[in-house]
C-alpha positions as a printed Julia matrix, in Angstrom:
81×3 Matrix{Float64}:
 265.93   -95.58   73.1
 266.5    -97.59   76.28
 266.37   -95.99   79.71
 268.45   -97.1    82.64
 266.8    -98.08   85.91
 267.99   -94.82   87.46
 266.43   -92.79   84.64
 263.11   -94.64   84.95
 263.16   -94.1    88.72
 263.85   -90.38   88.27
 260.92   -90.1    85.85
 258.54   -91.94   88.16
 259.65   -89.77   91.11
 258.92   -86.62   89.12
 255.16   -87.34   89.13
 253.19   -86.04   92.07
 252.32   -89.12   94.04
 249.33   -88.0    96.05
 248.27   -90.42   98.75
 244.73   -91.76   98.64
 242.34   -90.53  101.3
 241.41   -93.55  103.41
 238.27   -94.51  105.34
 238.42   -96.88  108.3
 235.97   -99.82  108.15
 235.18  -102.36  110.89
 233.56  -105.77  110.46
 230.23  -106.1   112.26
 230.83  -109.86  112.75
 234.46  -110.33  113.78
 235.65  -106.77  114.56
 238.44  -106.76  111.93
 239.39  -103.19  110.92
 240.79  -102.08  107.59
 241.44   -98.79  105.81
 239.82   -98.57  102.37
 240.63   -95.89   99.76
 237.81   -93.34   99.63
 237.7    -93.52   95.82
 236.76   -97.22   96.08
 233.88   -96.35   98.41
 232.77   -93.51   96.1
 232.72   -95.87   93.12
 230.62   -98.41   95.04
 228.24   -95.66   96.16
 227.73   -94.59   92.54
 226.86   -98.17   91.61
 224.5    -98.49   94.6
 222.75   -95.18   93.79
 222.34   -96.22   90.15
 220.69   -99.41   91.45
 218.23   -97.35   93.5
 219.81   -97.0    96.96
 218.31   -94.27   99.16
 220.93   -91.5    99.3
 219.56   -90.02  102.54
 219.96   -93.28  104.51
 223.04   -94.62  102.69
 225.84   -96.17  104.75
 228.7    -97.54  102.63
 229.66  -101.15  103.26
 232.15  -103.69  102.04
 232.91  -107.35  102.68
 235.35  -108.47  105.38
 238.31  -110.37  103.97
 238.65  -112.34  107.23
 235.12  -113.71  107.7
 233.05  -112.44  104.72
 230.92  -110.42  107.14
 229.65  -106.91  106.47
 232.01  -104.0   107.14
 230.82  -100.45  107.77
 232.7    -97.21  108.41
 234.07   -97.29  111.93
 232.55   -93.89  112.77
 229.03   -95.06  111.78
 229.29   -98.15  114.02
 230.17   -95.97  117.03
 227.19   -93.72  116.23
 224.79   -96.68  116.02
 225.68   -98.01  119.5
């Protein structure tokens, strides 16, 4: 059975397409800001905790795509200042 484009589109539209919760990150080096899906951060945290990271002092981080610097959640940078 072959479906038309319209039929495939109708099927794909019938699924609930929940938007990802996003977290805002800012580069500590160049100031670039980017929203990152929370599930990506949660996955990285699980890996970090498995490797022995201290959960009480944990601040998630990622790498800046502009300068390869360290990015942290925007709200934690404001708190640290």
